[in-house]
C-alpha positions in Angstrom: 90.0 134.5 -9.4 90.9 135.1 -13.1 89.6 133.0 -15.5 92.5 131.2 -18.1 91.7 130.2 -21.8 94.1 129.2 -23.5 93.7 129.8 -27.6 90.7 132.4 -26.9 92.7 135.5 -27.1 90.8 137.1 -24.6 91.4 140.4 -22.9 91.2 139.9 -19.3 94.7 137.9 -19.2 96.4 140.7 -20.7 95.0 144.1 -18.5 95.9 141.0 -16.0 99.4 141.0 -17.1 99.8 144.5 -17.6 98.8 145.3 -14.3 101.0 142.7 -12.8 98.2 141.7 -10.2 96.3 139.2 -9.9 92.5 140.3 -8.4 89.2 138.8 -8.0 86.3 139.4 -10.7 85.4 142.4 -12.0 81.4 143.6 -10.2 79.9 146.7 -11.2 80.2 148.8 -8.4 79.6 153.1 -7.9 82.2 155.1 -6.3 80.5 157.3 -3.3 82.5 160.8 -2.2 84.4 160.5 0.3 85.1 157.1 -0.3 82.2 154.5 0.3 82.4 151.5 -1.7 78.7 150.3 -2.5 77.1 148.1 -5.6 74.5 150.0 -7.8 72.1 147.6 -7.3 72.6 149.4 -3.5 72.6 152.6 -4.3 69.9 153.0 -7.2 67.5 150.0 -6.6 64.4 149.8 -4.6 64.6 147.6 -1.7 62.6 144.3 -2.3 58.9 145.0 -2.7 59.0 148.4 -2.7 57.2 151.1 -5.3 58.4 152.6 -8.2 58.2 156.0 -8.9 59.8 158.2 -5.9 63.2 159.1 -4.7 63.9 156.8 -1.7 64.9 158.5 1.6 68.4 158.1 3.6 67.2 156.6 6.4 70.4 157.5 8.6 69.5 161.5 7.9 67.8 163.0 11.1 65.5 165.4 11.0 67.5 169.2 10.2 66.5 172.0 12.3 63.8 173.9 10.9 66.5 177.3 11.4 68.8 175.4 9.0 67.0 173.6 6.1 67.5 174.7 2.7 64.8 176.9 1.7 64.8 175.7 -2.5 62.5 176.9 -4.7 58.7 176.7 -4.3 56.2 177.1 -7.0 52.9 175.9 -6.0 53.1 172.3 -5.8 56.4 172.2 -7.0 59.8 172.1 -5.1 63.3 172.3 -6.8 66.6 171.7 -4.0 69.8 172.5 -5.7 73.2 172.4 -3.6 76.9 172.0 -4.7 80.1 170.8 -2.6 83.3 171.2 -3.3 86.5 169.3 -1.2 89.7 168.8 -0.9 91.6 166.3 0.9 94.3 163.4 1.0 94.5 159.7 -0.5 97.0 157.7 0.9 96.8 154.9 -1.5 95.2 156.3 -5.0 92.5 154.1 -5.8 94.3 150.4 -3.9 97.2 150.5 -7.0 99.7 151.4 -4.9 100.2 154.5 -6.8 101.3 156.6 -4.0 99.6 159.3 -2.1 97.6 161.9 -3.9 95.8 165.5 -3.0 92.1 165.1 -4.3 90.0 167.7 -5.6 86.1 166.6 -5.0 83.4 168.3 -7.0 79.6 167.7 -6.2 76.5 168.9 -7.9 72.8 167.7 -7.4 69.4 169.6 -8.2 66.2 167.5 -6.8 62.7 168.5 -8.4 59.4 167.0 -6.8 56.0 167.6 -7.0 53.4 167.3 -3.9 50.0 166.8 -4.8 47.5 164.6 -3.8 47.3 162.4 -7.0 49.7 163.0 -9.4 53.4 163.3 -8.2 57.0 164.0 -10.1 60.4 163.7 -9.3 63.7 164.1 -10.8 67.0 164.2 -9.7 70.3 165.1 -11.9 73.7 164.7 -9.9 77.5 165.3 -11.0 80.4 164.1 -9.1 84.0 165.2 -10.3 87.4 163.8 -8.8 90.5 164.8 -9.4 94.2 163.3 -8.2 96.9 165.8 -8.7 99.4 163.7 -8.2 97.6 160.8 -10.4 96.0 162.5 -13.2 95.1 159.3 -14.8 93.3 158.4 -12.2 91.1 161.0 -12.4 87.2 160.8 -13.2 83.9 162.4 -13.4 80.5 160.7 -13.0 76.9 161.9 -13.5 73.1 160.3 -13.4 69.7 161.1 -13.9 66.3 160.7 -12.8 62.7 160.6 -13.7 59.7 159.1 -11.6 56.0 159.5 -11.2 53.3 158.1 -9.0 49.4 158.1 -9.8 46.9 157.5 -7.3 43.5 156.0 -8.7 41.4 156.1 -5.6 43.4 153.1 -3.2 45.3 151.7 -6.1 48.6 153.4 -7.1 51.2 153.3 -10.6 54.8 154.2 -10.0 57.3 154.5 -13.0 60.9 155.5 -13.0 63.7 156.1 -15.4 67.5 156.3 -14.4 70.5 156.9 -16.3 73.8 156.5 -14.8 77.3 157.5 -16.1 79.7 155.6 -13.8 83.0 154.9 -13.7 84.5 151.1 -12.8 88.2 151.9 -10.5 91.0 149.7 -9.3 89.4 150.3 -5.7 86.5 148.4 -5.6 85.4 144.8 -4.8 86.2 142.8 -7.3 87.3 145.3 -9.7 90.7 144.6 -11.9 90.5 147.8 -13.5 93.8 149.8 -13.8 92.2 153.0 -15.4 88.9 154.4 -14.4 86.4 152.2 -16.8 84.0 154.3 -18.0 80.2 152.8 -18.2 76.4 153.4 -18.2 73.4 152.2 -16.6 70.0 152.4 -18.1 67.1 151.7 -15.4 63.5 151.6 -16.5 61.3 150.0 -13.5 57.2 150.1 -12.7 55.0 148.7 -9.9 51.3 148.8 -9.8 49.9 148.3 -5.7 46.4 147.1 -5.9 44.1 147.5 -2.8 41.9 144.2 -2.3 39.0 144.0 0.2 40.8 143.3 3.4 44.3 143.5 4.6 45.9 141.9 1.8 47.4 144.0 -1.2 49.0 142.5 -4.3 52.0 144.8 -5.8 53.1 143.7 -9.8 56.5 145.4 -11.4 59.3 144.9 -13.7 62.8 146.1 -13.5 64.8 146.3 -16.4 68.4 147.3 -16.8 71.1 147.8 -20.0 74.6 148.1 -19.1 77.2 149.4 -21.8 80.8 149.6 -21.3 83.3 152.4 -23.3 86.6 151.7 -24.7 89.8 151.5 -22.4 93.2 152.1 -23.9 95.3 149.0 -23.2 99.2 148.6 -24.2 98.6 151.3 -26.2 95.3 150.2 -28.1 91.9 150.7 -27.7 89.9 147.8 -26.5 86.1 147.6 -26.3 84.8 146.6 -23.0 81.2 144.6 -25.6 81.4 141.6 -24.0 80.4 143.2 -20.7 77.7 144.7 -22.1 74.0 143.0 -21.3 70.2 143.6 -20.5 68.7 142.3 -17.3 65.0 142.1 -16.9 63.5 141.2 -13.4 59.0 140.5 -12.8 58.3 140.6 -9.7 54.9 139.9 -7.6 54.6 141.3 -4.3 52.0 140.0 -1.8 51.2 142.1 1.8 49.1 141.2 4.7 48.4 144.2 7.0 49.0 142.9 10.2 48.2 146.4 11.7 49.0 149.9 10.7 52.9 149.8 9.3 52.9 146.4 9.9 53.0 144.1 6.9 54.0 140.3 6.1 55.3 139.9 2.8 56.1 137.5 0.0 58.0 138.3 -3.3 58.4 136.1 -5.9 61.3 137.2 -8.7 62.0 135.9 -11.9 65.4 137.3 -13.8 66.9 137.0 -17.5 69.9 138.3 -18.2 71.5 138.5 -22.0 74.8 139.5 -23.0 75.1 141.1 -26.3 78.4 139.6 -27.4 81.0 137.2 -26.0 85.1 135.9 -26.6 85.6 133.2 -29.3 85.1 129.5 -28.0 83.8 130.9 -24.6 80.2 130.9 -24.5 77.7 134.1 -23.2 76.7 134.1 -19.6 73.0 133.9 -20.3 71.0 132.8 -17.6 67.2 132.8 -16.1 66.5 133.0 -12.3 64.2 132.9 -10.0 64.2 133.7 -6.2 61.5 134.1 -3.4 61.5 136.0 -0.1 59.1 136.3 3.1 59.3 138.5 5.9 57.9 141.2 7.9 58.2 145.0 7.5 57.7 147.2 10.2 57.8 150.9 9.3 55.8 152.9 12.2 57.5 155.5 13.7 59.1 154.8 17.2 62.0 153.7 18.6 62.1 150.3 16.4 61.6 150.0 12.4 62.5 146.7 11.3 62.6 144.8 7.8 63.8 141.1 7.5 63.2 139.1 4.2 64.7 135.6 3.6 64.4 133.2 0.8 66.0 131.5 -1.6 67.6 132.0 -5.3 68.2 130.0 -8.4 69.8 130.3 -11.6 70.7 128.3 -14.5 72.9 129.2 -17.3 71.9 128.6 -21.0 76.0 127.3 -21.7 76.2 123.7 -19.6 79.8 124.5 -18.3 78.3 127.0 -16.1 75.9 124.2 -14.7 73.3 126.1 -12.1 74.1 127.7 -9.1 71.6 128.3 -5.6 71.5 129.8 -2.5 69.7 131.4 0.7 69.1 135.3 0.2 68.6 138.1 3.0 67.7 141.5 2.8 67.3 143.1 6.3 67.4 146.3 8.3 67.1 147.9 11.7 66.6 151.3 12.5 67.0 152.2 16.1 66.1 156.0 17.3 66.9 155.8 21.3 66.2 159.8 20.9 65.2 161.9 18.5 68.7 163.0 18.0 70.5 159.6 17.6 69.6 157.4 14.8 71.1 153.9 14.4 70.6 151.6 10.8 72.1 148.3 10.7 71.4 146.6 7.6 72.8 143.2 6.1 72.0 141.8 2.5 73.4 138.0 0.6 72.5 137.3 -2.9 73.9 135.9 -6.4 75.2 138.7 -8.8 76.0 137.9 -12.1 79.3 138.1 -12.9 81.2 141.2 -15.5 84.4 139.2 -16.6 84.1 137.1 -19.6 85.8 134.0 -18.0 83.7 133.7 -14.6 79.7 133.0 -14.5 78.7 134.4 -11.1 79.7 134.9 -7.6 77.9 135.1 -3.7 78.1 138.7 -2.7 77.5 139.6 1.4 77.4 142.9 2.8 76.8 144.3 6.3 76.4 147.3 7.3 76.0 149.5 10.6 75.7 153.5 10.7 75.2 155.8 13.5 74.1 159.5 13.5 73.8 162.1 15.6 73.0 165.7 16.2 75.3 166.9 18.4 73.9 170.5 18.0 70.9 172.0 16.1 73.2 172.5 13.4 76.4 170.0 14.1 75.5 166.2 12.7 78.4 163.4 13.3 78.4 160.7 11.3 79.8 157.0 12.2 79.8 153.8 9.8 81.2 150.7 9.0 80.8 148.5 5.9 81.8 144.7 5.4 81.5 143.3 1.5 82.5 139.7 0.9 82.1 138.1 -3.1 82.8 134.5 -3.2 82.8 132.5 -6.4 83.5 129.2 -7.7 85.8 126.7 -9.8 85.2 125.8 -12.7 86.7 123.7 -16.1 86.1 122.8 -19.5 87.1 122.3 -22.9 85.4 124.1 -25.1 86.3 123.9 -29.5 90.0 123.0 -28.6 90.2 126.0 -26.1 91.2 125.0 -21.8 88.2 127.0 -20.0 89.6 128.0 -16.5 87.9 129.5 -13.4 89.1 129.9 -10.1 87.2 129.9 -6.6 88.3 133.0 -5.2 87.1 135.2 -2.0 87.4 138.9 -1.5 86.9 141.2 1.8 86.6 144.8 1.8 86.4 146.5 5.5 85.7 150.0 5.5 85.0 152.4 8.7 84.3 156.1 8.5 83.7 159.3 10.7 82.6 162.6 9.5 81.0 166.1 11.3 78.9 167.8 9.2 78.7 172.1 10.4 75.7 174.0 9.3 76.5 177.3 9.7 73.3 178.8 8.1 71.1 177.8 5.8 72.9 178.0 2.5 76.1 177.0 4.0 77.9 174.1 5.4 81.5 172.6 6.4 82.0 168.8 6.2 85.3 167.1 7.7 85.8 162.8 7.0 87.9 160.4 7.7 87.5 156.8 5.5 89.5 154.1 6.1 89.2 150.8 3.5 91.4 147.9 3.5 90.8 144.5 1.4 92.2 141.1 2.0 91.0 137.3 0.1 92.4 135.0 -2.1 93.3 135.2 -5.6 93.5 139.2 -5.0 95.7 142.1 -4.3 95.2 143.6 -0.6 95.5 147.0 0.3 95.0 149.9 2.4 93.7 153.2 1.7 92.5 156.1 4.1 91.2 159.8 3.0 90.6 162.3 4.4 88.4 165.3 3.3 86.9 168.6 3.9 84.8 170.1 2.0 82.2 173.4 1.8 78.8 172.8 0.8 76.0 175.3 -0.7 72.5 174.8 -0.9 69.6 177.2 -2.0 
C-alpha cells in the first residue's frame, strides 16, 4: 500500500525502488527472540485499564519448581535477578528479504530489580538483545530497553508511575515494514494512574500515557537520510470505572482520548496530526482457578487535522482467556483489534487485528514445553487528492503474517538452562512481498 506523490520528492518511493519490492505500510514493531513479531504496544504497554508502575507478568509462564528457581540477590525488601542467554542457530531467509540463509548468533541479557514492601514498591529492568547474521552482516542489530516503575499505596488508593526507554530496530521481516536495512529508532514512554477506591464496590482510575518516537538517519543510495518525518508524540488520557461483582470479578468501562502530533512532514504533504476517542466495556475475571478471562469490546473513532485523511472508525476488541486444566499446563488465547497510526509519510492509518494461542506444559519439574501460534493482519483504505499542484495517492492494502513456534526449556540447575526452539513465519497479502522464514535456535541460559 505505498503512497505515490508526484512533485513531492518523497523518500518512500526511492527506498522502494532500491528494494525492488512494494510492501505494505510501515508500522512500528519490536523483534523478540528467537523470531516473534510483536508490536511495541503489545509488548511494552499495559492492557486496557491496567494500573501503572509494575513489571507485567507473563501469563504463559507456569510456576517453576522451587528447586530450580533462580536465587538472585536479596537485601531486605530488595530483590535483583540478573540473567544471560547465548544462542546460535540457522535462519532460512534473513528478515524475509530473500537474502539467503545465515547462521544467527543471538546474545541476550536482563537485570530485574524490585522491592516488596507494604506501602512503596519500586521496580527497574534493563534488557539487551544483540543479533549477528554471519552471512549477511548488514542485517545485524542491537536493541536495548530500560524501565523504572513505582507504586505507592495511600490506604485503599494507589498511585502508579512508570518510565520506559526503548532503543529498538525496525526490520524488513516485520508486518508492514519496508525497511531494507535495519532502521534504529527509540521510544520514550511515560505513564501513570491513580486508583480511587470509593465507597462500596465502585472504583475510579484516571490515567495518562505519553509516547515520544524518534528515528535515526539511515543510508539510502550511499547518502544519509533522516527519518524525522516519522517522529511524533502520542498522548492518551484514560478514565476507567470498575465495579466489583465479587472478589476478582469486575465490570469495566474504559474511556480514552488520544492526540497524535508529528514533528515534520514532507513538502506539499499534510501532516498526520489527529485526535481520537474510544470507549470499551467488559468483564475482567482474574481469580485463581481453571479459567481466567478478560473481554472488552467497544468503538474507536479518529479524525485528522488535514481533510485529505478524513475520519476513520472501527469496532475494537481486547480479549484473553487463560485455561489451566492442571497445575502443569497453561493455555492462553488472546485477541486484539484497534486503529493504529501509520508510520509512512503517504498514508494515514490502518486497522490492526491480531490473535494468538500459546500452550505451556511442564513435562517434568525442570522441563517446560511451549507451543504458540499467531496471526496478524493490517488493512488500510485508499485515498487521492491534489495538494498544491502535487498528486497525493494512497492505495488500499492488506497484509497478513502467520507465525508458529515450538520450544523446550531444560533447567539443569538454578543457574543453568538449555533452550531449543523452532519458529516459522509467512507473510501474504495485497501489494506486499510474500515470504517464508524458519529459524532454529539453541541457547544456553545463565541466571544468578
